Backbone as a ProteinNet text record, in pm:
[ID]
protein_1_A
[PRIMARY]
MSKRLAVLIGWAVLVWGLGAGPAQAGQIMSAQQCAKSYPAADESLKRFEQETGIPRSLVWEVVWAESRCLSDVRGNAGEVGLAQIIPSDQTEWPRWWFADRPATAELMDAVLNVRTAGYILQKNRDVYCREYQTMGARLRCAARVYNGGTAWVVRYGPRPKNGGAARAWLYGDSVVKAAANWYW
[TERTIARY]
-1220.4	-1240.3	-1207.6	-1291.7	-1267.9	-1153.9	-1091.1	-980.8	-1029.8	-1149.6	-1206	-1223.9	-1274.6	-1292.6	-1158.1	-1057.7	-924.3	-867.5	-889.5	-842.5	-913.5	-1043.9	-1119.6	-1072.2	-1045.1	-994	-856.5	-772.4	-640.6	-650.6	-742	-760.2	-814.1	-900.3	-952.6	-839.8	-747	-632.9	-553.3	-530.3	-455.6	-531.4	-658.9	-737.3	-763	-799.2	-834.9	-720.6	-606.2	-487.5	-492.1	-534.6	-537.3	-397.4	-299.7	-160.5	-79.9	-53.7	12.8	163.4	229.7	374	430.1	527.6	591.6	497	398.3	294.4	161.3	58.3	-72.1	-115	-184.5	-234.5	-316.4	-302.1	-373.8	-287.6	-181.5	-92.4	8.9	46.7	141.9	60.6	78.9	-6.7	65.7	195.2	269.3	395.1	453.8	579.8	690.4	688.1	789.6	778.3	656.1	637.9	682	658.2	701.9	853.7	925	1071.3	1119.2	1051.9	1089.5	1060.3	967.1	933.7	1036.8	1119.5	1222.4	1357.7	1414.2	1537.2	1656.9	1670.8	1783.4	1769.8	1649.1	1625.9	1651.3	1609.6	1631.1	1780.4	1855	2000.8	2065.2	2018.9	2071	2040.6	1921.5	1884.1	1961.7	2001.1	2086.4	2217.5	2278.7	2403.6	2380.6	2270.2	2238.1	2219.5	2154.8	2134.1	2268.6	2361.1	2493.6	2569.2	2550.6	2620.8	2561.5	2428.6	2361	2285.7	2254	2172.8	2023.7	1982	1838.7	1792.4	1704.8	1663.2	1591.5	1632.4	1565.2	1419.8	1388.3	1248.1	1166	1225.5	1154.3	1126.9	1226.3	1206.1	1093.9	1093.9	988.3	851.7	846	717.5	668.5	760.8	723.7	668	735.9	686.9	546.5	526.2	395.2	288.7	321.8	225.8	195.6	296.2	280.8	212.1	246.6	198	141.2	146.8	108.2	185.6	308.4	402.2	364.4	289.8	256.1	351.9	433.3	542.1	499.9	384.2	346.4	236.3	216.5	117.4	172.9	86	122.5	32.1	92.9	17.9	-36.7	-126.1	-189.2	-91.5	17	115.7	233	219.1	323.5	421	392	479.7	477.3	592.2	600.9	670.6	637.9	707.6	667.9	741.3	711.3	701.4	796	799.7	730.8	664.9	590.6	676.2	782.4	878.8	847.4	849.3	832.4	965.2	964.2	1089.1	1141.8	1266.7	1329.9	1266.1	1206.8	1149.5	1000.8	951.9	812.9	797.1	675.1	652.8	557	510.5	410	469.9	592.8	655.7	782	840	967.9	1071.6	1140.7	1233.3	1342	1390.5	1500	1458.7	1329.8	1284.4	1323.9	1324.4	1347.9	1466	1555.7	1668.5	1764.1	1767.6	1860.3	1803.3	1689.4	1623.7	1634.1	1621.2	1620.1	1494.9	1499.5	1386.2	1282.5	1165.7	1053.4	1092.3	1150.7	1184.4	1282.4	1377.5	1475	1408.9	1310.1	1242.9	1153	1131.7	1053	1135.3	1266.7	1352.9	1337.5	1298.8	1268.5	1388.6	1507.1	1624.7	1651.5	1651.8	1677.2	1565.8	1442.4	1329.7	1341.6	1362.5	1368.7	1496.9	1603.8	1728.9	1711.8	1639.9	1611.8	1524.4	1428.2	1346.4	1434.9	1531	1624.3	1706.3	1752.1	1828.6	1744.1	1618.6	1530.2	1510.5	1488.7	1474.7	1603.2	1717.8	1845.4	1860.2	1830.3	1840.3	1744.3	1621.9	1525.3	1577.3	1629.8	1682.4	1797.4	1890.9	2013.4	1999.2	1906	1891	1773.8	1657.8	1536.9	1504.2	1564.2	1525.5	1642.2	1751.8	1873	1862.2	1766.8	1754.7	1698.8	1636.2	1583.4	1698.9	1684.3	1793.3	1806.3	1695.8	1703	1685.7	1741.6	1730.3	1585.2	1509.4	1368.3	1290.6	1314.5	1246	1289.7	1417.6	1466.6	1403.2	1390.3	1330.2	1181.7	1109.9	967.8	954.4	1040.4	1039.2	1072.1	1172.6	1211.2	1094.7	1020.9	904.4	793.5	773.8	672.6	706.2	832.9	876.4	861	890.9	872.8	728.6	635.9	493.6	433.5	475.5	406.6	485.4	611	690.2	767.5	833.9	930	875.1	745.1	687.8	723.6	736.4	773.5	679.1	550.1	453.4	467.9	510	533.7	658.2	759.3	885.4	881.7	826.2	840.5	709.9	600.4	473.3	446.8	350.9	278.4	197	176	106	-36.7	-70.8	-205.2	-310.9	-435.3	-546.5	-604.3	-589.5	-644.2	-562.4	-593.5	-525	-405	-332.6	-219.4	-107.7	-78.7	27.4	-11.1	-138.1	-183.7	-166.8	-198	-179.4	-31.4	55.6	199.2	247.2	194.8	232.9	186.9	64.9	16.4	100.5	134	216.2	351.3	418.6	548.9	543.1	443.5	428.3	403.6	314.9	275.1	386.2	459.2	563.3	682.2	717	828.7	789.5	667	621.6	619.8	567.1	562.4	703.3	795.8	933.6	1003.2	970.2	1031.4	987.7	876.4	821.9	869.3	961.6	1011.2	1102.7	1108.3	1203.7	1264.2	1390.3	1457.4	1491.5
1434.1	1308.2	1328.2	1277.4	1291.5	1200.5	1236.1	1154.8	1015.2	1006.3	876.6	786.8	844.7	768.1	723.1	810.6	774.5	657.8	658.6	548.3	419	425.2	306.2	251.2	339.4	295.8	231.9	291.1	233.1	92.5	71.6	-62.7	-158.1	-109	-195	-240.6	-150.3	-186.8	-298.5	-286.4	-390.3	-522	-515.1	-636.7	-708.2	-635.9	-698.9	-708.3	-651.1	-669.2	-600.1	-474.3	-402.4	-362.7	-381.6	-358.9	-475.2	-573.7	-695	-678.8	-752.2	-754.2	-862.9	-939	-1040.1	-1154	-1173.9	-1273.6	-1200.5	-1261	-1197.5	-1185.3	-1080.6	-1061	-1182	-1220.1	-1336.5	-1461.2	-1465	-1579.9	-1573.4	-1455.2	-1437.5	-1417.6	-1509.9	-1511.6	-1478.6	-1447.3	-1417.9	-1338.1	-1280.3	-1208.6	-1303.8	-1427.1	-1523.9	-1557.2	-1572.3	-1594.9	-1472.7	-1355.4	-1231.8	-1232.4	-1267.5	-1272.8	-1370.5	-1484.1	-1583.7	-1534.9	-1441.4	-1385.7	-1285.3	-1237.9	-1139.6	-1190.9	-1296.1	-1356.4	-1260.5	-1172.8	-1078.7	-979.8	-934.4	-843.6	-914.9	-1040.3	-1116.1	-1139.4	-1169.2	-1185.8	-1056.3	-944.4	-814.7	-790.7	-829.4	-811.5	-905	-1021.6	-1111.1	-1040.4	-979.2	-906.4	-786.6	-715.9	-598.5	-639.1	-752.5	-801.6	-828.7	-889.2	-916.8	-788.3	-686	-558.7	-474.7	-479.9	-383.5	-443.8	-571.5	-632.2	-611.1	-547.7	-532.9	-664.2	-738.6	-868.6	-853.3	-934.3	-927.2	-967.8	-1053.7	-1090	-968	-875	-752.3	-666.8	-654.4	-575.1	-636.6	-769.3	-833.5	-820.7	-820.8	-799.7	-656.3	-560.4	-421.9	-416.3	-482.5	-487.1	-546.7	-655	-721.4	-628.3	-561.6	-469.9	-349.9	-302.5	-180.7	-203.9	-312.9	-326.9	-464.1	-558.2	-697.4	-752.1	-704.7	-751.7	-705.9	-599.7	-542.1	-426.1	-439.8	-344.3	-210.6	-203.7	-77.4	-1.7	-31.2	39.8	176.4	276.8	411.5	449.6	503.5	543.1	684	717.1	849.2	962	931.8	1034.9	1036.6	966	964.7	849.1	752.3	637.5	551.4	489.5	407.6	275.1	176.4	49.3	-46.4	-155.1	-263.2	-216.1	-135.9	-92.8	42.2	93.8	219.5	331.2	364.9	465.1	599	704.2	838.8	877.8	907.5	933.5	1075.7	1094.9	1226.4	1332.1	1291.5	1389.4	1416.2	1377.8	1409.1	1560	1609.1	1754.3	1795.7	1701.2	1731.3	1776.5	1738.2	1763.7	1845.6	1900.4	1970.8	1876.7	1926	1844	1777.1	1847.9	1794.8	1674.9	1656	1540.4	1408.9	1405.5	1281	1291.7	1386.5	1411.3	1293.2	1206.4	1093.5	968.9	984.1	869.2	877.1	761.6	761.5	830.3	864	925.4	818.2	862.9	774	663.8	700.8	600.8	497.6	540.8	447.8	349.7	396.9	313.1	207	213.4	108.7	-19.2	-9.9	-127.4	-198.8	-326.6	-400.5	-409.2	-433.9	-446.1	-314.9	-205.1	-75	-38.2	-71.4	-37.7	-107	-237.8	-308.3	-275.1	-250.7	-210.8	-73.9	16.1	147.2	133.1	41.8	16.6	-28.7	-117	-160.4	-44.4	43.2	160.3	251.2	270.7	356	293.9	162.6	95.7	108.5	94.1	109.4	250.5	350.4	488.9	514.5	463.7	481	418.6	295.6	225.7	303.9	351	411.3	557.9	629.3	772	799.5	745.8	781.2	686.2	568.4	465.6	414.3	485.3	435.5	427.8	497.6	496.2	365.3	284.7	156.3	61.5	-17.4	-104.3	-234.2	-290.8	-419.1	-399.3	-491.8	-482.6	-497.6	-586.2	-602.8	-473.4	-401.4	-273.5	-170.1	-170.5	-76.7	-105.5	-234.2	-269	-235.6	-258.7	-219.2	-69.3	6.3	152.5	192.3	128.3	160.7	136.8	27.8	-0.4	101.9	142.6	246.3	375.8	415.3	539.1	525.9	408.9	385.2	413.5	371.1	383.9	516.3	568.8	683	810.5	811.6	933	942.2	1054.4	1068.4	1138.4	1158.1	1226	1150.3	1223.5	1165.2	1051.3	1071.6	969.4	841.8	852.7	734.4	661.6	738.5	677.7	623.3	699.2	663.8	650	696.8	685.4	807	799.2	677	624.6	494.8	429.9	484.1	549.7	608.1	501.7	537.8	444.1	454.7	570.5	585.5	688	697.8	792.7	731.2	813.2	767.7	708.1	767	712.7	574.8	555.2	423.2	319.4	358.6	266.5	233.2	330.5	306.2	207.4	217.3	122.5	-18.4	-31.5	-163.4	-218.2	-131.9	-169	-222.7	-147.5	-189.8	-325.4	-343.1	-471.3	-584.6	-561.8	-671.2	-710.7	-615.8	-654	-719.6	-673.5	-734.9	-874.8	-889.9	-1022.4	-1119.9	-1075.8	-1162.4	-1197.5	-1101	-1126.6	-1225.9	-1223	-1314.7	-1460	-1478.8	-1613.2	-1674.8	-1609.6	-1662.6	-1780.8	-1866.6	-1976.4	-1972	-2007.4	-1998.7	-2133.9
-3416.3	-3350	-3202.1	-3115.6	-2972.9	-2930.2	-2818.5	-2767.6	-2731.5	-2675.5	-2637.7	-2761	-2869.4	-2992	-3047.4	-3040	-3087.5	-3007.6	-2876.2	-2791.9	-2830.2	-2852.1	-2891	-3024.9	-3119	-3249.3	-3232.1	-3146.9	-3120	-3064.4	-2970.3	-2915.1	-3021.4	-3107.9	-3214.5	-3306.3	-3334	-3417.4	-3350.8	-3219.5	-3149.4	-3143.6	-3109.5	-3090.2	-3221.5	-3323.4	-3450	-3548.1	-3512.2	-3594.1	-3728.2	-3729.4	-3856	-3901.8	-3815.8	-3853.5	-3801	-3879.5	-3833	-3832.1	-3741.8	-3729.8	-3819.9	-3769.8	-3853.5	-3888.3	-3805.5	-3831.4	-3821.8	-3868.7	-3860.2	-3714.8	-3683.1	-3548	-3508.3	-3383.2	-3334.3	-3335.1	-3416.6	-3418	-3304.5	-3263.7	-3154.4	-3026.9	-2933.6	-2815.8	-2685.9	-2692.3	-2570.6	-2604	-2500.5	-2519.2	-2563.3	-2515	-2556	-2704.6	-2754	-2897.8	-2977.1	-2921.9	-2986.8	-3001.9	-2895.1	-2899.6	-3007.1	-3018	-3118.9	-3260.9	-3273.5	-3404.8	-3453.9	-3364.8	-3398	-3347.7	-3409.9	-3357.9	-3354.2	-3451.8	-3450.9	-3334.6	-3309.2	-3196.8	-3064.7	-3054.8	-2931.9	-2907.5	-3012.6	-2998.8	-2950.4	-3004.4	-2961.9	-2814.2	-2772.2	-2631.5	-2539.2	-2587.8	-2507.1	-2474.2	-2574.5	-2552.2	-2460.6	-2484.2	-2402.7	-2256.1	-2232.9	-2095.8	-2028.1	-2100.1	-2043.8	-2012.7	-2095.2	-2077	-1964.1	-1948.2	-1860	-1742.4	-1749.6	-1644.6	-1661.6	-1770.8	-1798.1	-1862	-1794.4	-1848.5	-1982.9	-2078.1	-2208.4	-2195.3	-2100.2	-2077.9	-2039	-1962.9	-1925.2	-2048.6	-2136.2	-2259.1	-2341.8	-2357	-2436.5	-2369.1	-2237.2	-2169.4	-2189.7	-2194.7	-2226.7	-2368.9	-2462.4	-2601.3	-2604.5	-2533.8	-2532.4	-2474	-2364.5	-2301.4	-2390.6	-2462.2	-2541.9	-2675.9	-2746.7	-2884.7	-2918.6	-2826.2	-2854.9	-2974.2	-2989	-3091.6	-3232.4	-3241.2	-3372.2	-3398.3	-3500	-3521	-3579.4	-3642.6	-3707.5	-3633.3	-3506.6	-3425.9	-3386.3	-3389	-3343.7	-3228	-3123.2	-3004.8	-3014.6	-2923.7	-2922.9	-2891.9	-2821.3	-2787.2	-2885.7	-2998	-3099.3	-3086.6	-3000.3	-2983.2	-3108.8	-3140.5	-3261.2	-3233.5	-3315.6	-3316.6	-3206	-3200.2	-3107	-2962.3	-2918.8	-2778.8	-2756	-2860.7	-2850.5	-2789.2	-2858.9	-2813.8	-2878.2	-2797.9	-2852.7	-2917.7	-3048.3	-3120.8	-3100.2	-3138.5	-3123.7	-3212.4	-3325.2	-3417.4	-3392.6	-3277.1	-3242.6	-3227.1	-3237.9	-3231.7	-3119.5	-3041	-2938.8	-2805.8	-2777.8	-2648.4	-2668.8	-2560.3	-2576.4	-2640	-2738.8	-2817.9	-2732.6	-2631.9	-2551.6	-2466.2	-2440.9	-2361.8	-2428.1	-2560.5	-2634	-2729.6	-2706.4	-2796.5	-2806.4	-2703.8	-2704.8	-2773.2	-2838.1	-2901.7	-3053.8	-3120	-3266.5	-3322	-3449.9	-3519.3	-3554.1	-3596	-3626.2	-3724.5	-3836.8	-3938.6	-3884.4	-3802.8	-3745.2	-3648.2	-3573.8	-3474	-3536.5	-3666.1	-3732	-3748.8	-3730.1	-3731	-3596.6	-3599.3	-3476.8	-3382.6	-3435.8	-3350.4	-3278.5	-3353.2	-3291.9	-3193.7	-3226.7	-3139.9	-3004.3	-3004	-2875	-2800	-2872.9	-2806.5	-2741	-2806.9	-2748.3	-2624	-2628	-2508.4	-2393.1	-2422.3	-2318.6	-2264.5	-2354.9	-2313.8	-2224.3	-2260.5	-2179	-2040.6	-2034.9	-1904.8	-1823	-1889	-1818.7	-1762.5	-1844.8	-1800.4	-1684.2	-1695.8	-1587.5	-1458.5	-1469.4	-1351.4	-1288.1	-1371.4	-1320.5	-1281.9	-1343.6	-1315.9	-1222.6	-1253.9	-1179.7	-1064.8	-1063.6	-966.4	-884.4	-882.5	-816.6	-664.6	-604.9	-459.1	-404.7	-490.1	-443.4	-414.3	-308.6	-262.6	-341.9	-388.4	-458.3	-608.4	-686.3	-831.9	-875.2	-809.3	-844.6	-829.4	-720.4	-697.6	-800.8	-836.1	-937.9	-1073.8	-1107	-1236.1	-1239	-1129.1	-1124.3	-1141	-1074.1	-1088.2	-1232.2	-1292.7	-1431.1	-1526.3	-1505.5	-1590	-1565.5	-1439.7	-1410.9	-1483.4	-1476.9	-1542.8	-1694.3	-1749.8	-1893.5	-1933	-1849.4	-1879.8	-1835.2	-1721.8	-1662.3	-1648.2	-1689.4	-1679.7	-1549.3	-1528.7	-1419.7	-1295.6	-1286.9	-1169.5	-1041.3	-933.2	-804.3	-765.3	-781.3	-740.9	-823.3	-947.9	-1031.1	-981.6	-944.9	-903.5	-761.2	-668.2	-526.8	-450.1	-505.5	-434.3	-349.3	-261.9	-226.3	-345	-342.4	-453.5	-461.9	-574.1	-587.5	-617.7	-589.2	-612.2	-753.5	-818.8	-954	-1032.4	-1161.2	-1248.2	-1317.9	-1391.5	-1470.9	-1387.8	-1272.2	-1187.6	-1134.3	-1101.7	-1055.8	-1165.7	-1289.5	-1401.9	-1421	-1401	-1413.3	-1306.9	-1185.7	-1079.5	-1116.5	-1167.5	-1209.7	-1325.1	-1418.5	-1534.7	-1487.1	-1401.1	-1351.1	-1283.1	-1197.3	-1128	-1226.9	-1324	-1412.9	-1509.2	-1567.9	-1663.2	-1592.9	-1474.1	-1401.4	-1353.7	-1306.2	-1263.1	-1381.1	-1493.8	-1612.1	-1658.5	-1656.4	-1699.3	-1607	-1478.5	-1382.3	-1405.4	-1474.6	-1499.1	-1629.7	-1698.6	-1825.7	-1801.8	-1898.8	-1904.7	-2044.1	-2055.5	-2186.3	-2235.8
[MASK]
++++++++++++++++++++++++++++++++++++++++++++++++++++++++++++++++++++++++++++++++++++++++++++++++++++++++++++++++++++++++++++++++++++++++++++++++++++++++++++++++++++++++++++++++++++++++

């Protein structure tokens, strides 16, 4: 199967809901509804936000961008669960890149999955994005790194016009902007 066909099939799964989460695909229409569908995970993220300063709205916007709140979606690079996290037991990349993450079976638990997404955003903010002066800029950078990896151009620019790094910049801007518009 070609990579292009695999990507198209992946999008079909998301759009048509061949793998539904807590509700049938199409019933959850926003990241806020997704958060309400997983109350235990949302409670965990409330505590995590108080401990780390990573807004739970940002984590839920990442979940929405990654899986549209479908918990059993698998990505082309081996990502699993709501937040599409590459697990520690993946075999495609050097093992040490993801050694600090839970295994595939563990990431199928919604609470652990979204909490791990928060941890990854925190690590990105504190390790890869610490040079930014404002918290908003650090969070946008953390979201870019979540989506596009740790390359210099993803972290600091210059902002590219096309390619994977350009998509990461758009991703970071869109999830942080959407998270800033939440109301509780």
